[in-house]
C-alpha positions in Angstrom: -40.0 11.9 18.0 -36.6 10.3 18.3 -35.7 7.1 16.4 -36.7 3.9 18.0 -33.9 1.9 19.5 -33.5 -1.6 20.9 -36.1 -2.1 23.5 -38.5 -4.5 25.2 -41.2 -4.3 22.6 -39.3 -6.0 19.8 -38.4 -9.4 18.8 -35.1 -11.2 19.3 -32.8 -11.4 16.3 -30.3 -14.0 15.2 -28.2 -13.3 12.2 -26.2 -15.5 9.8 -25.8 -16.7 6.3 -28.3 -19.5 6.3 -26.8 -20.4 9.6 -27.2 -20.3 13.4 -25.0 -19.5 16.4 -23.8 -22.2 18.6 -26.5 -22.8 21.2 -29.0 -20.5 19.6 -31.4 -22.5 17.4 -33.0 -20.8 14.4 -36.7 -21.0 13.9 -37.4 -24.5 12.4 -40.6 -23.4 10.7 -38.9 -20.7 8.8 -35.5 -22.3 8.3 -36.5 -25.8 7.5 -34.0 -27.3 5.0 -31.4 -24.6 5.5 -27.8 -25.8 6.1 -26.8 -25.7 9.8 -23.5 -23.9 9.2 -22.0 -22.1 12.2 -20.4 -18.7 12.6 -17.3 -18.0 14.7 -18.6 -14.9 16.5 -15.8 -15.0 19.0 -13.1 -14.8 16.3 -14.9 -11.9 14.7 -15.2 -10.1 18.0 -11.5 -10.5 18.7 -10.6 -9.1 15.3 -12.8 -6.0 15.8 -11.3 -5.5 19.3 -7.8 -5.9 17.9 -8.5 -3.4 15.1 -9.3 -0.8 17.8 -6.3 -1.8 19.9 -8.6 -2.4 22.9 -7.9 -4.8 25.7 -10.6 -7.0 27.0 -10.8 -4.8 30.1 -11.5 -1.7 28.0 -14.2 -3.5 26.0 -15.7 -4.7 29.3 -15.8 -1.2 30.6 -17.3 0.2 27.4 -19.9 -2.6 27.1 -20.8 -3.1 30.7 -20.0 -6.8 30.4 -17.7 -8.9 32.6 -14.2 -9.6 31.3 -14.7 -13.3 31.9 -17.9 -13.2 29.7 -16.0 -11.6 26.8 -13.1 -14.0 27.2 -15.4 -17.0 27.0 -17.1 -15.6 23.9 -13.8 -14.9 22.1 -12.6 -18.4 22.9 -15.9 -20.0 21.8 -16.5 -21.4 25.3 -20.0 -19.9 25.5 -22.7 -18.8 23.1 -23.6 -15.1 23.4 -27.2 -14.1 23.7 -28.7 -11.5 21.4 -28.8 -9.1 24.3 -25.1 -9.6 25.0 -24.3 -9.0 21.3 -26.3 -5.8 21.4 -24.2 -4.5 24.2 -20.9 -5.4 22.4 -22.1 -3.9 19.1 -23.0 -0.7 20.8 -19.6 -0.5 22.5 -17.8 -1.2 19.2 -20.2 1.2 17.3 -21.1 -1.5 14.7 -24.4 -3.0 13.6 -25.1 -6.4 15.2 -24.8 -8.0 11.7 -21.1 -7.2 11.7 -20.5 -10.3 13.8 -21.8 -12.5 11.0 -20.1 -11.0 7.9 -18.4 -13.6 5.8 -15.3 -11.4 5.1 -16.1 -11.5 1.3 -14.8 -8.3 -0.5 -17.3 -5.6 -1.0 -18.6 -5.0 -4.5 -20.5 -2.5 -6.6 -22.7 -5.3 -8.1 -24.5 -7.9 -6.0 -26.0 -11.0 -7.7 -27.8 -13.1 -5.0 -28.9 -16.6 -5.8 -32.0 -17.7 -3.9 -30.1 -20.4 -2.0 -27.3 -18.0 -0.9 -29.2 -15.1 0.7 -27.9 -13.8 4.0 -30.5 -14.9 6.5 -31.6 -13.5 9.8 -34.3 -15.2 12.0 -36.0 -13.2 14.8 -38.7 -14.4 17.2 -41.7 -14.0 14.9 -40.3 -14.1 11.4 -37.2 -14.0 9.2 -35.2 -11.6 7.0 -33.3 -12.4 3.9 -30.8 -9.7 2.9 -30.8 -9.1 -0.9 -28.0 -6.6 -0.7 -25.3 -8.2 1.4 -21.8 -7.4 0.1 -22.7 -4.1 -1.6 -20.0 -1.4 -1.0 -22.6 1.2 -0.1 -25.7 0.3 1.9 -27.7 3.4 0.9 -30.3 0.9 -0.4 -31.2 -2.0 1.9 -33.5 -4.6 0.3 -34.9 -7.5 2.3 -37.5 -10.3 1.9 -39.4 -10.3 5.2 -41.4 -13.3 6.4 -43.8 -12.7 9.3 -45.4 -15.4 11.3 -49.2 -15.2 11.9 -50.2 -12.0 13.7 -46.6 -10.9 14.2 -46.2 -7.1 14.6 -43.6 -4.5 15.3 -44.9 -3.7 18.8 -46.9 -0.8 20.3 -44.2 1.9 19.8 -44.0 3.6 16.4 -40.8 3.4 14.4 -39.0 6.5 13.1 -35.9 6.7 11.0 -34.3 8.7 8.2 -35.0 8.4 4.4 -37.7 6.4 2.7 -39.3 3.0 3.0 -40.8 0.8 0.3 -43.0 -2.3 1.0 -44.3 -4.7 -1.6 -46.6 -7.5 -0.5 -45.5 -10.9 -1.9 -47.9 -13.1 0.1 -50.6 -12.8 2.7 -52.0 -9.7 4.2 -50.5 -7.1 6.5 -51.2 -3.5 7.6 -48.9 -0.5 7.9 -50.0 2.3 10.1 -48.4 5.6 9.2 -49.1 8.4 11.7 -52.9 7.8 12.3 -53.8 6.1 9.0 -53.7 2.4 8.4 -53.0 0.8 5.0 -53.9 -2.8 4.1 -51.5 -4.5 1.9 -52.5 -7.7 0.0 -50.5 -9.6 -2.6 -49.3 -7.2 -5.3 -50.0 -4.1 -3.2 -47.2 -1.6 -2.4 -46.5 1.3 -0.2 -43.8 4.0 -0.4 -43.4 6.7 2.3 -41.1 9.1 4.1 -39.9 7.1 7.1 -39.5 10.0 9.4 -43.3 9.6 9.8 -44.1 7.3 12.8 -45.1 3.9 11.5 -45.7 0.3 12.6 -46.7 -3.0 10.9 -48.8 -6.1 11.6 -49.5 -9.4 9.9 -53.3 -9.5 10.2 -53.7 -13.1 9.1 -53.4 -16.5 10.7 -51.0 -17.5 8.0 -47.4 -16.2 7.3 -47.0 -13.1 5.2 -44.0 -12.2 3.0 -43.0 -8.8 1.7 -40.2 -7.1 -0.1 -38.9 -4.3 2.1 -36.5 -1.7 0.8 -35.0 0.8 3.2 -33.4 4.0 1.9 -31.7 5.7 5.0 -30.6 9.2 4.2 -28.1 9.1 7.0 -25.4 6.4 6.7 -25.2 6.2 10.5 -28.9 5.3 10.7 -29.8 1.6 11.2 -33.5 1.3 10.3 -33.3 -2.5 10.1 -32.6 -2.6 13.8 -35.4 -0.2 14.6 -37.8 -2.6 12.8 -36.5 -5.9 14.1 -34.8 -5.1 17.4 -34.2 -7.8 20.0 -36.4 -8.3 23.0 -34.6 -8.2 26.4 -33.5 -11.4 28.0 -35.4 -11.9 31.2 -33.3 -12.7 34.3 
C-alpha cells in the first residue's frame, strides 16, 4: 500500500512558533495564552523562489496557482489557505513547515523550553515540535494534543521507519493492520510504520501523547501523512 498523502480525510494544519498566520486563527481552546506573533510567509516564499531562480510565472506553472495569487502572498496582501500552501510546498519540494522556519542556525543539540516549542494547530488538535532546529531530522519527536473523539480518518497511514507513541493523558486507540491497541496514561506502543495504522481519541476529553517518528527515508514526511490538511471547499 502506498504512503498516504494529503487528502480529504485529514485535518487542516496551521504551523508556526507559538504563532498564527495573518487571517488564519489558531484554535483558541488549544492555544489559549500563547503569544499572537505573526509569520511573514510571503517573505519566506519569495526567498525560496529566488534560491531556485524561478520567476513567479514558473512557480505558477509548477504549482497550478495564478500568478496574481502568488504575487499577493509574497507582498503580504493576502493570507494563503493551507490548501494553497500545500500546492506551493509541493511545487518547491519542501515540507509545509518550511514556510514557518525561524531562520535560526541548525544544531546538533536541541534544548527546548516548554514555552518556546514550535507549535502547529490543526482542525482537531495541536502538535508541539520537540526537535525543531536539529541538523538531521532522522528522529522527529512531538507532543500531540487531540480534541475529543478526533481521529486520523478512515484511510490507513503508511510510511517508512518506526513509530513510538507514549500516552501522557487521556485514552486513545491505535489500530495497526487489523489489531487495535488501547493506550491509557503511561502506556506505550512501538511498531514498524510500514504497517497500515490509524489512531483515534476515544474519550470526550482531550488526549495528549508523545509521538516519535523515525523515518528511514529522509525524503519521507510522516508528520504530513498523520496530520494532513483537509481540502478547502469551493
